[in-house]
N, C-alpha and C positions, 0 to 999 in steps of 0.2 A: 144435962147432956143427954143427947139421944143415945139410946142403948143400941149398940150394933148387934146385928144378928150373928150369933156365933154358931148357928146350926150349919153343919156342912150338908151339902146335898148328897144324898146317898146315890151311889151309882146303881141304876136300875138293874134288877136281876131279870132273868128270863121269865120268871113267874109273875113278876109285877108288870112286865111288858104285856103278857098275854091277858092279864086282868084288865088292862086298859083298852083292849080291843072289844068290838061289839060282841054280844053274847053268842051270835050264830057262828062266829069265827073261832075255831078252836084248833089246837095242835093237830089232832087227827084230820080235821078238815083241810088244813094247809098241806099236810102230807098227801092226802088224797088228791087235792088240786094239783100239786106238783107231779104226782104220779100220772095224772091224766094229761096235763098241759105239756110236759116235756116231750113225751113221744109224739104228740100231735105237731109240735113245732120242729123237733130236731131228728126225728126218725128218718129212715131211708125213704119212707113214703109220706113224710111230714110236709108241712106248709113250705118251708124254705126249699126243700129239694124239689117239690112239685113246681114251685114258681121258677126255679132255675131251669127245670126241664121244659116248662112252657116257653120260656125265652129261647131256649135252644130250638124248639120246634118252630117257632116263628122265624128264626134265622134260617133254618133249613128250608122252610117253605119259600122264603124269599129267594134263596139260592136255586131251588128247583124252578121257580118262575123264570129266573134269568137264564138258566140252562135250556129250558123249553123254548124261550125266545131265540136263543142262539141256534138250537137244532132246527127250528122253523126257518130261520134265515139261510142256513146251509142247505136245507132241503129245497128251498126255492131256487138257490143257485144251482144245485144239482139238476133240478128239473129243467132249468133254462139251458144248461149245457147239453142235456139229453135231447132237447127239442129244437133248439135254434143254432144253426151253424155259425152265425156271427158271434154268439156268446162263446163258442169254443175258440174261435179266432182271438177274441179279446182276452180270454184267460191265457191262451198260449203266448200272446204278445206281452201281457203285463207280468205274469208270474214266471214264465220260463224264458223270456227274452228271445222268443223265436221271431223270425222274419220271413218275408216272402223272398223268392230267389232274386228278384230284381231290386231289392231295397238294401239300404245301408242302415245300420242300427247304431245310434249314439246313446251311450249311457252317461248320465251326469249324476254326481253325488250332491245332495243338498245337505249343507252343514248347518 
């Protein structure tokens, strides 16, 4: 009969685990690596925080671009009102529902 192995596998201890690692990796090296890597990744000036801030900067720049376009649109409208009398009349009719003395004004609601 084949003899069964009765040896139990020993649960590895921390010392045996470190002996199985390459020679240049040691416990002090791992501590040093953690002491350097953790602040680089998770500190207030770390990688994750800076990438979050970069995304926020991109969003704010996009918002500034949209607002500048809006400001330019309203500046052109303002210039048109200042220089052309027909623009003044159009704004008065459309936004303030004003009319000439001999006209009738009918307002309809679009549903």
